[in-house]
Each structure stands twice: as structure tokens, then as C-alpha cells.
C-alpha positions in Angstrom: -18.0 -1.5 19.9 -17.7 1.2 22.6 -16.7 4.4 20.7 -16.0 7.6 22.7 -14.6 11.0 21.9 -12.2 12.8 24.2 -11.5 16.5 23.6 -7.9 16.9 22.6 -5.5 19.2 24.3 -2.1 20.5 23.3 -0.4 17.5 25.1 -2.2 15.3 22.5 -0.6 16.9 19.5 2.2 14.3 19.1 -0.3 11.4 19.4 -2.6 13.0 16.8 0.3 13.7 14.5 1.6 10.1 14.6 -1.9 8.7 14.0 -2.6 11.2 11.2 0.7 10.3 9.5 0.0 6.5 9.8 -3.6 6.9 8.7 -2.9 8.9 5.6 0.4 7.3 4.5 -1.2 4.7 2.3 -3.0 7.5 0.4 0.2 9.5 0.1 2.0 6.5 -1.4 -0.9 5.8 -3.7 -1.6 9.3 -5.0 1.8 11.0 -4.5 0.2 14.3 -3.3 3.2 15.5 -1.3 1.9 19.1 -1.0 -1.6 18.4 0.4 -1.5 15.1 2.1 -2.1 15.1 5.9 0.6 12.4 6.1 3.1 15.1 5.1 2.0 17.8 7.6 4.4 18.9 10.3 3.3 18.6 13.9 3.3 22.4 14.1 0.2 22.5 11.9 -1.7 20.3 14.4 -0.5 22.5 17.3 -1.8 25.6 15.4 -5.2 24.0 14.9 -5.4 22.9 18.5 -4.9 26.5 19.5 -7.6 27.8 17.2 -10.7 29.1 19.0 -13.0 27.8 16.2 -11.5 24.3 16.2 -12.3 21.3 18.3 -10.1 18.2 18.0 -11.2 14.9 19.5 -9.3 11.7 20.1 -11.4 8.7 19.1 -11.3 5.6 21.4 -12.8 2.2 21.2 -13.0 0.4 24.6 -10.4 2.9 25.8 -7.9 2.2 22.9 -7.0 5.2 20.8 -8.1 4.5 17.2 -8.1 7.9 15.5 -9.1 11.5 15.7 -11.5 14.1 14.2 -11.3 17.8 13.9 -14.5 20.0 13.9 -14.3 23.5 12.5 -17.0 25.9 13.7 -17.7 28.0 10.6 -20.4 30.1 12.1 -24.2 30.3 11.4 -24.6 26.8 12.8 -22.4 25.4 10.1 -19.6 22.9 10.8 -16.8 21.3 8.8 -15.1 17.9 9.4 -11.4 18.2 8.4 -9.8 15.7 8.9 -11.2 12.5 10.4 -9.0 9.5 10.4 -9.1 6.0 11.8 -5.8 4.0 12.1 -5.5 1.5 9.3 -5.8 -1.5 11.6 -9.2 -0.3 12.8 -10.7 0.8 9.5 -13.7 -1.0 8.1 -15.2 -1.7 11.5 -17.9 1.0 11.6 -16.0 3.3 13.9 -16.2 6.4 11.6 -19.9 6.0 11.2 -20.4 5.9 15.0 -18.2 9.0 15.3 -20.4 10.9 13.0 -23.4 9.9 15.0 -21.7 11.2 18.2 -20.6 14.5 16.7 -24.1 15.2 15.4 -25.3 14.8 19.0 -22.5 16.9 20.5 -23.1 19.7 17.9 -26.9 19.5 18.1 -27.3 23.1 17.0 -25.8 22.3 13.6 -27.9 23.2 10.6 -25.2 22.1 8.1 -22.1 20.0 7.9 -19.5 19.9 5.2 -16.4 17.8 4.3 -14.3 16.7 1.4 -12.7 13.4 0.4 -10.9 11.8 -2.5 -13.2 11.0 -5.4 -11.1 8.0 -6.2 -11.7 6.5 -2.7 -15.1 4.9 -3.3 -15.3 3.6 0.2 -15.1 7.0 1.7 -17.6 8.5 -0.7 -20.0 5.6 0.0 -19.7 6.2 3.8 -20.4 9.9 3.6 -23.3 9.3 1.2 -24.7 6.6 3.5 -24.6 9.2 6.3 -26.7 11.6 4.3 -24.0 13.8 2.8 -24.6 15.1 -0.7 -22.1 16.1 -3.3 -22.0 19.8 -3.8 -20.8 19.6 -7.4 -17.5 21.3 -6.5 -14.4 19.3 -7.3 -10.7 20.2 -7.1 -8.1 18.3 -9.1 -5.0 17.9 -6.9 -2.9 16.0 -9.4 -3.4 13.6 -12.3 -4.1 10.8 -9.9 -6.6 12.4 -7.4 -9.5 14.8 -7.2 -11.2 16.2 -4.1 -15.0 16.0 -4.0 -16.9 18.2 -1.7 -19.9 17.2 0.4 -22.5 18.9 2.6 -25.3 17.7 4.8 -28.3 19.8 5.8 -30.0 18.5 8.9 -33.4 19.8 7.8 -33.9 20.4 4.0 -35.9 23.5 4.7 -32.9 25.0 6.5 -30.5 24.9 3.5 -28.2 27.9 3.7 
């Protein structure tokens, strides 16, 4: 495994859009969340995010092959949010996401806190984030009768909780 992150530029918007659609389509089909699913987002939304001064997008590569992407939102006060991260279906379950989190924590070494959310019903995602040290905040948001978002945060030093 040779995971690397390359900072995305506007020219990468279409690639990110195609990967995001492919990565989230199985969840859209399973949970029917047509309003909130990243699989349903227009490319313009990715272009807008790429232009945000408080957003960094990275293309995830393994041995030079593009396998996914991650967006980091700089929230201020040394707090960051991951939204979204995705690995193409054919590369899932190989430890790539775990390695990506290790890399971003090194890149954003000033971070005091990280946050993200995922689907409560996707036990594998919840397990991954909990294994990486994320804790449930207690906040949940019901999207429809099939799915609920669960929110996580990770403090890098317990005494630094915000």
C-alpha cells in the first residue's frame, strides 16, 4: 500500500464528481436519500467547494492510481471537519481510508479537534471511525425512515476539548 494525497484543483472537479457518484451510489440505492446523498450532487457543488478558501480537497491515490477523495473543512480555532471522504467501491475494505486519516492528521498537525458524520446503519463506517479514536457526540439526525446520521468528534488531547 502506497497511499498519497494530491491537493485537488478546479480541473479535478469532474474526476471528483464521477468518483463521488460511483462511491455513494450503493448507499443512495439502499437508503433512497435523494435530497442528501452525495451521489445526487451536481458537479457545480464540488466546483463551489473547490473555490472555498476554508476547504481543501485531496485526490487519494494508491501507487499512483486514483482511488478516492477527501475534503477537509477548516472551521477555525484549530478545528477541522471531514466531509466527505470516499473510496471507490472496488478499493474499499483495503485499509486505504485508515491510512488517509493518518496522513491528514500529520498534514493538519495544528488540529485540536476533528469532526465528521456517517450513517448509523453503516456499521463498518462507524467501526472505522471509532477505531481511529472518534467518539459519538450524541447528536443524531434522521434523514428518512431508513437512515440516520450519527456525528463524531475526535480531540487530539483530552485536556484540549473545546
